[in-house]
N, C-alpha and C positions, 0 to 999 in steps of 0.2 A: 504493500500500500504506500509506504514511504517512497519507494522507487517511482511509482506512478505519479505521486505528487511532485517529485523532482522533475520528471519529464514535462508535466503540465506547467510547472513554474518557470522552466527554462526551455521553451519549445524550440528555439533556434539552435541552442547548443546541443540539445538532445536529439536533434534530427527530425523532430515532429513537424516543424514548418517545411523542411525539405521534402518529407513524405507527402504532406498535403499538396505542396506545389507540384510534385511529380505526378500525383494522381490527376490533378486538374489539367496539367500540361498534356498528358496522354489523351484525356477526353477532348481537349481543345484541338489537338492535331487530328484526332480521329474524325471529329465532326466537320472540321475544315475540309478534309479529303472527301467526306460524304457529300459536302455541298457541290464539289466539282463533278461528282458522279451523278447525283440526283437532281441538281439544280433547284433545290428547295431552300429558300432564303432563311428559314428558321435555323438550319444548320450553320449558316454563315454567322448570323447574329449570336447564336449560342457559343460558337467557338471564340468569337470576339469577347463575349461576356466572360468566358472562362479565362481568357488571356488577361483581361483587366483585373480579375480577382487574383491571378498569380502575381501581378505587379503589386497589388495591395498587400499580399502576404509578406513581401519583403520589407514592408514598413515596420514589421515586428522584429526585424533582424538587426544586424550590426550597423547598417547604414552604408556599407561599402557599395552595394549595388546602386544606391541612390546617388552617391557622390560620383560614380563613374558615368552613369547614363542620364541623370536627371538634374544636373547642377544648373541647367539653364532655365528651369521652371521656377517661377517665383513662389508658388504655393502648390506644388504638384499633388500633395496628399489630398487636399480638399478637391482640387480639380479632377483627380482620378476618381474620387467617390462620386462626383457629379456625373462624369461621363459614364461610369458603370451603371448608374440608375437609368440614364437615357438609353443605353444599349439594352438594358433589361426590359424596358417597355417595348422596344422594337422587337425583341425576341418573343415576348409574351403575346403580342398581337399577331405576329407572323405565325407563331406556333398554333394559335387558335383560329387562324385564317379569318380574322375580323374584317379584312378588306372585302372578302366575298360575302361574309355573313351579315355584316352591319357596316355598310360603306360610309354612311354619314358619321356614325360614331367614330369609326376608324380615322376619318379625315380630321375630325375635331381634335382627337387625342394626339395624333401624330403631328398636327400643326403646332399644338401647345408644346409638345416634346421638342421639336426642332427649334422653336422660338427660344426655349430655355437653353438649348445647346449653343445657339448663337450668342445669347446673353453671357453664358459662362466663358466662351472664347473671348468675347470682348473684354470682360473683366480681367482675364489673364493677360491679354495683349496690352491693355492699358496699364496694368500694374508693372509689366515688364519694362515698358518704356518710361513711365512717369512715376513709378513707385506708388505708395499709398496703401498702408496696411489697413486703414479704415475701410477703403473701397473693397478689399478682399473679404474683410469680415462682413461687410454689408451683403456682398454677393453670396457668401456661404449661409448667412442667416436667411436670406431670401430663398435659397435652395431648401433649407430646412422647413420652410412654410409651404413653398410652391409645389415641390415634388410630392410630398405626402398627399396633399389635396388632389394633385393630378393622378396619383396612383389609385386613390379611392374612387375617383371618377372613372378611371380606366378599368377598374375591376368590376364595376357595376354590370356591364353587359356580359363579362366573362362568367360571373356568378349566375346570371340568369340563363346562360347558354345551356343547352341540353347535350352538348358535346362531352362525352366521358373523359376526354383528355384534360378537362379543366381541373380535375382533382389532383393530377400531378403538379400542376402549376400552383394551385391554392395551398396544398399541403406543404410543398417544398418552400414556398415563400413564408408560410406560417412558421415552419421549423427555423428558418434563418432569422425571422423576426424575434422569436423567443430566445434563440441563442444570442442575438445581439443585445437583448435586455440584460443579460448577465453582466458583461463588463460595464454597461451603462449604470446599473444599480450599484455595483461595487464602487465605481468612481464617484457617483453622487453622494453615497453615504460614507465615503472615506474609510473603506474597510481594509486598506493596506495595499502596498504595491504588489506583494506576492499573490494576494487573492485576486488582484486585477489581472495578473498574468495567467492565473488558472482560469479565470472567467473568459479571458481572451482566447485561450486554447479551446474552451467549449464553443466559443463563437466560430472558430475555424472548423471544428467538428460539425457544427450546424451547417456551415457552407458546403462541406463534403456531402452531407446527407441531402441537402437541397439539390445539388448538382447531380447526384446519383438518381434522384427522383425525376429531374428534368431529362436525364439521359434515357431512363425507362419510358418516360412519356414520348420522347422522340422515336424510340423503338416501337412503341405501341402505334404511333401515328404511321410509321412506315408499314407496319403489319396491316393496318386498315386500308392503306393505299394498294398494297399488293393483293389483298382480298377483293377489293373492288375491281381491280383490273382483271383478276382471274374470273370473277363472276361475269364480267362483260364478254370476255373471250368465250367462256362456256356457253353463254346465251347465244352468241353469234354462231357458234358451231352447231348448236341445237337447231337454230333457225335454218341453217344451210342444209342439215340432214333432213329436216322436215320438208323443205322445198324439193330436195332430190327425191324423197319418198313419194311426195305428191305428184311430181312429174312422171315418175315411173308408173304410178298407179293409173294416172290419166291415160298414158300411152297404152298400157296393157288393156284397159277397159275399152278404149277406142278401137284397138285392133280386134278385140274379141267381138265387139258389136258389129264391126264390118264383116267379119268372117261368118257370124250367125245370120245376118241379114242377106248376105250374098247368096245363100242357099235357098232363100224363101221368095225371092222376087224374080221377075222376068228379066230378059236380056237388056231391054231398054232401061229398066229401073236400076239394073246393076251398073250401067254406064253413068247414070245420074248419081248413084250413090258413090261410085268411084271418084267422080268429079268432086263431090262434097268431101269425100275422105281426103283427097289431095289437098283441098283448101284447108281442112282442119289440121292435116299433118304439117302443112306449111306454117299455120299459126302455132302449132305445137313446137316446131323448130324455133320459132321466134321466142316462145316462152322458155324453151330450153336454153337458147342463147342468153336470154335475160337472167335465167337462174345461174348460168355460169359467170355472166358478167357481174351480177350484183354482189356476190361474196368477194370476188377479187377487187371490185371497185370499193366496196364497203371497207375491206381491210386496209387498202391504201389510204382511203379518206380518213378513217379513224386513226391510223398511225400518224398521218400528217397533223390532225387536230391534237393528238396526244403530245406531239412535239411542242405545240403552242402551250399546252398545260404545263409540261415539264419546264419550259423556259419561262413560266409565269406570265405568259402573254394572254391573260384571261379574256381580255376584250376580243382579241382575234379568235380565240377558241370558241367563245360564245357566238360570235358573228358567223364563223364558218359552220358551226354545229347547227345553227338555225337554217343556213342555206342547205346544208346536207340533208336535214330532216325534211325540208320542203321538197327537195329533189326526189327523195325516196318516195314521198307521198305521191308526187306526180307520176313517177315510174309505175307505182302500184295501180294508180288510177288508169294509166295508159294501158296496162295489161288487161283491164276489164273493158276498155273502150276500143272499138274498131277504127274509129276516126276521131280526130280533134281538129280544132281550127288552127290555121297557120299562125295566128297570134299566140295561142297557147304553146304551140310547138317551139316558137322562137324564144318564149319565156323559159321553157324547159331547157333549151340549149344554152341559154345564158347562165342558168344555174349550173348546168353540167360543166361548162368551161370554167366557171368560177371555182368549182371544187377541184377540177383537174389542175387548175393553175397553181394550187398550193405547192405541188411537187416542183414547179418551176420557179418558186419564190416570186410569183406574180410577174414573171417576165413576159408572159404571153399578152399581146395586145389584141383584144377582140372587140369588133364593132359590127353592128347590124344597120344596113341602109335600106329603108323601106320607101316604096313608091307612095307618095301621099294620096294618090288617086285610088289606091286599092283599099278595100275594106277587108283587112286580114281575118277578122272574126267570121266572115262569110265564106272564106276559102277553106275547104275541107281536104284533109289528106291523112294517110295512115299515121298512127301515133308513133313517135320516136323514129321517124323515117330518116331524119337528118343526122341522128346520133352516130351511125357507123362512119360517115364521112369525116365528122369532127374527131372521132376516135382515131381514125387512120392518120389524120394530120398531126394530132397531138402525140401519138405513140411512135409513129414511124417517120414523120416528116420534120417535126420541129426540134427534137432533142439535139441534133447536130448542127442546127442552123444558128447563125450569129444573131439575126433579128427574127424574133418569133411573133408572127402576125397571122391572124385569121380574120376573115371578113365574110359576112353573108349579105348578099344584095338581092333584093326582091324587085323584079321588073315586070311591068304589065306589057305583054307582047300583043295582045288583041283582046277582043271582048270575051273570048273563051279559052285563053291560054295565059299562063303566068310562068315566069322563069325564076328559079332559085339558083343563084351562083355562089358557090363556096370556094374561096381562094385562100391559099396559105403561102407562106414564104419559106417552106421547108426545102429539103434536099432533092425533091422530085421522086417520081415513081421508080425510075431506072436505078438511081443510086440506092434507094430504099430496098429494092429487090436484090441488088448485089450484096448489101449488108445482111439481108435475111438469109441468103444462100450460104454465107460464111458461118452462120451460127450452127452449133452442134445439134441443138434441138430445134427442128423446124416445125412450127405450128401452122396448120392450114387456117387461113382466115376465111370465115364463112359470112362475115357481116355484109359485104357488098352483094354476094350471091343471093342471100336471103332477102336483101332489100329489093333486088330485081324481081324475085318471086312475089314479094308483097305488092309491088307496083303493078305487076301483071294481073294479080288477082283483083286488086282494088279498082284498077281502071280497065278491067277486061271488057266492060260494056262499051268503051270508047274505041275499041279495036285498034290499039296501037297509037293513039294520039298523044302519047307521052314519050319522052326520050331521056336517056341518061348518057352523058359523054364526059370524057376526061381529057384534059389538055395539060401538057407539061410546059411550064414557063421557062424561058431562057434569058439570061442577062445579055447585054451587048457583046460581052466577050465569049458568049456561047456556053456559059456555065449554067447549071440548073438553078432556077430561081423560085421554084415552087410548083404548085399544082392547082388547077382550076377544075372544079366539078360543076357541070351545068345540067340542071334538072328542069326539064320543061314539062309542066303538068296541065292537063285540061281542067277547067273550072267545073267542079262537080257540085 
């Protein structure tokens, strides 16, 4: 017991301070490295908070560290305490994600926090150049009033929060506060220098407990994030499996119905049924293509949006997530509709390019030029008929191009025809085909072929009054400068 008291009375000589500083330093470095891996700002603020506490620990020592590194500070002990509290509030609000949960409250508290930081720096700079012990005392007394009030205000929404992580923050802070009371009471009641050192050692122990709780809280936070990501992936995989099962079920049922009916009807009815079967099979191919495209497109889009979340670009993440959900709704609606208006089709393509543009860091310039004399809502065409052309341009034409541009132009050719011209600034069809041949895994593209089948079925009654042509653009030097798709449709 006497040996323990000697350790507590002389924490620096006994190595107790060094042990505490070592533990906190390891935690600081660990969470600093985690910040670079996870890009979560709570890790950065926490590592900075631990570093400042380590500096504070040396105030209990012999003073050598102070004389070597901190001789140019006028009153670094008080300034260090003030900065530590400022960083603590930054960590607490980042840890609880108050910017997302309560934006107005977060803005008010952080503004007050940074205003005090500016005030503290101004006091230090003024004291450094002009001296003035009274000014420093005034600044510290202001800190003793201002920051506790701000802390009480800051903790109000945290206590009301339903987030289970709040208990790590509240209990850790309460432990440190109670440990801080020990040296304060010893000092106020003049209980002796040795008792003050013992109480100060308990304060350091409280700091260790507080930071261990904070570390556990950050670990719990990471566990919740991993669980949320895992649930999202599992839900997406289940949806993909369900789509595949439904597609196979529809195809088997359709084939079984055709086989049964073909034995019961006459030759002319068989021909009519075969024509109907061909049309439904073509539509089934479209549904199949969508079911293959949607998971691939969903994974790419969600991964891109996830990067915004990891980089803490929450506004971009919310913006693109809204666009993505709207596009998915339109695709699902289009699956149930045989035809839509040209205006709705162009709106859907605008959403599609916006989402795909995330992968290119918004380098794709996309614009739509409409003939003002046309009423786009009265022009009907198959749903998502333009998507394969834009997909070809984005995936095969633009990645290697210096300038990435896509345009859609709507022209009124006559009273019964309209032209849709899609132009891109990619590498051209020939160069794209050469690159595709060089790949080890060659995937056959069915998008354009199915589009021709859909046009043939949709405009069959017009007996070929539609056309689809491709043209490679060349620069004055003879180099590939892009591709133009010209789609001429009858007004239906």
